[in-house]
C-alpha positions as CSV (number, residue, x, y, z in Angstrom):
1,M,-20.8,3.5,-6.7
2,T,-17.8,1.2,-7.0
3,I,-14.3,1.9,-5.5
4,L,-11.5,-0.4,-6.4
5,V,-8.5,-1.0,-4.1
6,F,-5.4,-2.5,-5.8
7,D,-2.3,-4.0,-4.1
8,S,0.5,-6.6,-4.8
9,G,-1.1,-9.0,-2.2
10,V,-3.1,-8.4,1.1
11,G,-1.1,-5.5,2.5
12,G,-3.7,-2.9,0.9
13,L,-6.2,-4.3,3.2
14,S,-4.8,-1.6,5.7
15,V,-6.2,1.1,3.3
16,L,-9.4,-0.8,2.6
17,R,-10.0,-0.8,6.3
18,E,-9.6,3.1,6.4
19,A,-11.4,3.8,3.1
20,R,-14.4,1.7,4.3
21,M,-14.7,3.7,7.7
22,L,-14.4,7.1,5.9
23,I,-16.5,6.4,2.7
24,P,-19.2,4.1,3.9
25,D,-22.3,2.8,2.0
26,Q,-20.1,2.4,-1.4
27,S,-19.3,-0.8,-2.8
28,F,-15.4,-1.8,-2.7
29,V,-13.7,-4.3,-4.8
30,Y,-10.4,-5.4,-3.5
31,V,-7.7,-6.8,-5.9
32,G,-4.6,-8.4,-4.7
33,D,-2.2,-9.4,-7.3
34,D,-0.7,-12.2,-5.3
35,A,0.6,-13.9,-8.6
36,G,2.8,-11.1,-9.1
37,F,4.1,-10.5,-5.5
38,P,6.5,-9.0,-4.5
39,Y,6.4,-6.0,-6.9
40,G,10.0,-4.9,-5.6
41,E,11.6,-7.4,-7.6
42,W,10.0,-6.5,-11.0
43,D,11.3,-4.4,-13.9
44,E,9.6,-1.2,-14.2
45,E,8.7,-1.6,-17.8
46,A,7.3,-5.2,-17.1
47,L,5.5,-4.2,-14.1
48,T,3.8,-1.4,-16.1
49,I,2.7,-3.6,-18.8
50,R,1.5,-6.1,-16.2
51,I,-0.7,-3.6,-14.1
52,T,-2.1,-1.7,-17.1
53,G,-3.2,-5.1,-18.6
54,L,-4.8,-6.2,-15.3
55,F,-6.6,-2.8,-15.2
56,D,-7.9,-3.4,-18.8
57,T,-9.9,-6.4,-17.3
58,L,-10.7,-4.8,-13.9
59,I,-12.2,-1.6,-15.3
60,E,-14.2,-3.5,-18.1
61,R,-15.7,-5.9,-15.4
62,F,-16.3,-3.6,-12.5
63,N,-16.5,0.0,-14.0
64,P,-15.1,1.7,-10.9
65,H,-15.7,5.3,-10.2
66,L,-12.3,5.5,-8.6
67,A,-9.3,3.3,-8.0
68,I,-6.8,3.5,-5.0
69,I,-3.4,2.0,-5.9
70,A,-2.6,0.8,-2.4
71,C,0.9,-0.1,-3.1
72,N,4.1,2.3,-2.8
73,T,6.0,0.5,-5.3
74,A,3.1,0.6,-8.0
75,S,2.2,4.2,-7.0
76,T,5.7,5.6,-7.5
77,M,6.3,3.8,-10.7
78,I,3.2,3.3,-12.8
79,M,0.7,5.9,-11.9
80,P,1.5,8.1,-14.9
81,A,0.8,5.1,-17.2
82,L,-2.6,4.2,-15.6
83,R,-3.8,7.9,-15.9
84,Q,-2.7,8.2,-19.4
85,R,-4.5,4.8,-20.2
86,F,-7.7,5.1,-18.1
87,S,-10.2,8.0,-17.7
88,I,-11.1,7.2,-14.0
89,P,-9.1,9.0,-11.1
90,F,-6.4,7.0,-9.5
91,V,-5.2,7.8,-5.9
92,G,-1.8,6.5,-5.2
93,I,0.1,6.1,-1.9
94,V,3.6,7.6,-1.0
95,P,5.7,7.6,1.9
96,A,4.6,10.1,4.4
97,I,7.6,12.3,4.2
98,K,5.9,15.5,4.5
99,P,4.0,14.7,7.9
100,A,7.1,13.2,9.1
101,S,9.2,16.3,8.7
102,E,6.7,18.2,10.2
103,R,6.3,16.3,13.4
104,T,9.8,15.3,14.1
105,A,11.3,16.8,17.3
106,S,14.9,15.5,16.7
107,G,15.1,16.4,13.1
108,M,15.8,12.7,12.3
109,I,13.4,10.7,10.5
110,S,13.6,7.3,8.9
111,V,11.6,6.1,5.7
112,L,11.2,2.2,5.7
113,A,10.1,0.8,2.5
114,T,11.1,-1.5,-0.3
115,P,14.5,-1.1,-2.0
116,G,12.8,0.1,-5.1
117,T,10.6,2.8,-3.3
118,V,13.6,4.1,-1.5
119,K,15.8,4.6,-4.7
120,R,12.9,5.9,-6.9
121,R,13.3,9.5,-8.1
122,Y,9.8,10.3,-6.9
123,T,10.7,9.6,-3.2
124,L,14.0,11.7,-3.4
125,E,11.8,14.7,-4.8
126,L,9.6,14.4,-1.7
127,I,12.5,14.7,0.4
128,E,13.9,17.7,-1.5
129,R,10.5,19.4,-1.4
130,Y,9.3,18.7,2.0
131,A,12.3,17.6,4.3
132,S,15.3,19.4,3.2
133,D,15.8,20.8,6.7
134,V,15.8,17.4,8.4
135,K,17.9,14.1,8.3
136,V,16.2,11.5,6.3
137,N,17.4,7.9,6.7
138,L,16.4,5.7,3.8
139,V,15.9,2.1,4.6
140,G,15.2,-0.5,1.8
141,A,13.7,-3.6,3.5
142,T,14.1,-6.8,1.3
143,K,12.0,-9.2,3.6
144,L,9.4,-7.1,5.5
145,A,6.5,-7.2,2.8
146,R,6.9,-11.0,2.8
147,L,7.1,-11.2,6.5
148,A,3.7,-9.2,6.8
149,E,2.0,-11.3,4.0
150,E,2.9,-14.7,6.1
151,H,2.0,-13.0,9.2
152,L,-1.6,-12.1,7.9
153,Q,-1.9,-15.5,6.6
154,G,-1.5,-16.9,10.1
155,E,2.4,-17.8,10.1
156,A,4.8,-17.1,12.9
157,I,6.9,-14.0,12.7
158,D,10.6,-14.7,12.5
159,T,11.5,-11.8,15.1
160,D,15.3,-12.2,14.3
161,V,14.7,-11.3,10.6
162,L,12.3,-8.4,11.6
163,H,14.8,-7.0,14.0
164,D,17.5,-7.1,11.3
165,E,15.1,-5.4,8.9
166,I,14.1,-2.4,11.2
167,S,17.3,-2.1,13.0
168,P,18.8,0.5,10.5
169,C,16.0,2.8,11.0
170,F,17.2,3.7,14.5
171,V,20.0,6.3,14.2
172,E,21.7,8.2,17.0
173,E,24.0,11.0,16.4
174,N,25.2,13.9,18.5
175,G,22.8,13.2,21.3
176,K,19.8,12.9,19.0
177,R,17.9,10.0,17.8
178,T,15.3,9.1,15.3
179,D,12.0,9.8,16.5
180,I,9.6,9.1,13.4
181,I,9.6,6.2,11.2
182,T,7.3,6.5,8.0
183,L,6.1,3.2,6.7
184,G,6.5,3.1,2.9
185,C,4.7,-0.2,2.2
186,T,0.9,-1.1,2.9
187,H,2.1,-4.3,4.3
188,Y,4.3,-2.8,7.2
189,P,1.6,-1.5,9.4
190,F,0.5,-5.2,10.0
191,L,3.9,-5.6,11.8
192,V,3.8,-2.4,13.9
193,N,2.9,-4.1,17.1
194,E,5.9,-6.5,16.8
195,M,8.1,-3.6,15.6
196,R,7.5,-1.7,18.7
197,K,8.5,-4.6,20.8
198,L,11.8,-4.9,19.1
199,A,12.5,-1.2,18.8
200,P,15.6,0.1,20.9
201,W,13.5,3.1,21.8
202,P,10.2,4.5,21.3
203,V,9.3,6.2,18.0
204,D,6.1,7.2,16.2
205,W,5.4,5.0,13.1
206,L,3.4,6.8,10.6
207,D,0.9,4.7,8.6
208,P,-0.4,6.7,5.4
209,A,-3.4,4.6,5.1
210,E,-6.0,7.1,6.6
211,A,-4.5,9.9,4.5
212,V,-4.8,8.0,1.3
213,A,-8.4,7.3,2.2
214,R,-9.1,11.0,2.8
215,Q,-7.5,11.9,-0.5
216,A,-10.0,9.3,-2.1
217,L,-12.9,10.9,-0.4
218,R,-11.8,14.4,-1.7
219,E,-11.1,12.9,-5.3
220,L,-14.8,11.5,-5.0
221,H,-16.2,14.9,-4.0
222,R,-14.3,16.5,-6.9
223,V,-15.8,14.2,-9.6
224,Q,-19.0,13.5,-8.1
225,G,-20.0,16.9,-6.5
226,H,-21.4,16.5,-2.9
227,T,-23.0,13.2,-3.5
228,V,-20.5,11.3,-1.4
229,S,-20.7,11.2,2.5
230,G,-18.1,10.7,5.0
231,Y,-18.3,8.4,7.9
232,G,-21.6,6.5,8.7
233,S,-22.9,3.0,8.4
234,A,-20.7,0.4,6.8
235,E,-23.8,-1.8,5.9
236,A,-22.7,-1.8,2.3
237,T,-19.4,-3.7,2.9
238,Q,-21.3,-6.9,3.2
239,H,-21.3,-6.9,-0.8
240,D,-17.6,-6.0,-1.2
241,V,-15.7,-8.5,-3.2
242,A,-12.0,-9.6,-3.4
243,I,-10.0,-10.9,-6.3
244,M,-6.8,-12.5,-5.9
245,T,-4.8,-13.1,-9.2
246,S,-3.2,-16.3,-8.2
247,V,-5.2,-19.5,-9.5
248,S,-5.6,-20.7,-6.1
249,P,-5.4,-18.5,-3.1
250,S,-4.3,-20.2,0.1
251,I,-7.0,-21.3,2.6
252,S,-5.4,-18.6,5.0
253,T,-5.9,-15.9,2.5
254,E,-9.5,-16.9,1.9
255,R,-10.2,-16.9,5.8
256,L,-8.5,-13.4,6.2
257,L,-10.7,-12.0,3.4
258,S,-13.8,-13.7,4.6
259,G,-13.2,-12.3,8.1
260,L,-13.1,-8.7,6.6
261,G,-16.5,-9.4,4.9
262,L,-15.2,-10.0,1.5
263,T,-16.6,-12.3,-0.8
264,L,-13.8,-14.0,-3.0
265,E,-14.5,-14.2,-6.7
266,T,-12.6,-15.5,-9.6
267,L,-11.7,-13.2,-12.5
268,A,-9.8,-14.4,-15.7
269,F,-7.1,-12.2,-16.8
270,R,-5.3,-12.3,-20.1
271,E,-2.4,-14.8,-19.7
272,T,0.0,-12.2,-21.8
273,T,-0.5,-9.5,-19.0
274,L,-0.5,-11.9,-16.0
275,Y,2.9,-13.3,-16.5
276,V,5.1,-10.8,-18.2
277,Q,8.1,-10.7,-15.8
278,S,11.6,-9.8,-16.6
279,A,14.5,-12.1,-15.7
280,Q,16.1,-11.4,-12.4
């Protein structure tokens, strides 16, 4: 059984890590669309064309039983198009607004995500549905995803930029403070340790990766019956592969993927789907 994990770069490795632990003895294909990174700068129509085109090739080549879209921007924007075009199940990732609203003691939470994700109607509907009785602070970070991508590839973190990006998350009003920050991008968990050092006070940082992996397991149970087991040996991961859409991934990216037991492979995509991007 093959599970495909898709992201705009290497941020989705946080989801792959949880999925491997929770759904052992399965084959995983990790796809990082680094040639299209970052998705937050894309027009919705152009990004939909690009990703559905990429999946035409991916599904034909790997015949996955399920695909995880480990990217908030893509999940909140193009999931309907993917589900309409392809018959396999898709599991997306969205900001963990519901659990944040359930756990907050102060009644003040922040959603840290890309500008596109915090503005999207889907995010606003999650707030209306699950967090109408708490104060939700939406923070659109323009540089965090790239910071995380560079950090994962071994580059030093610019702590001044990181501080400026997360500072709006911390709100203090009427003697109350933000106590939970939900991470609305799969790249962000890789920066959490540094974020904690720069935070003006302690908060809980909610990473939705485990919840996404659990949803993927439930979806596999639904479509495959009881043939999928949870937790166990991870021996099958030695055959997992990674596909990066750039012509030549960096040496640091290759080392990162290799260190996670992923074999980097090349895959030719149709040029018309790879480079359709709107003018900025």
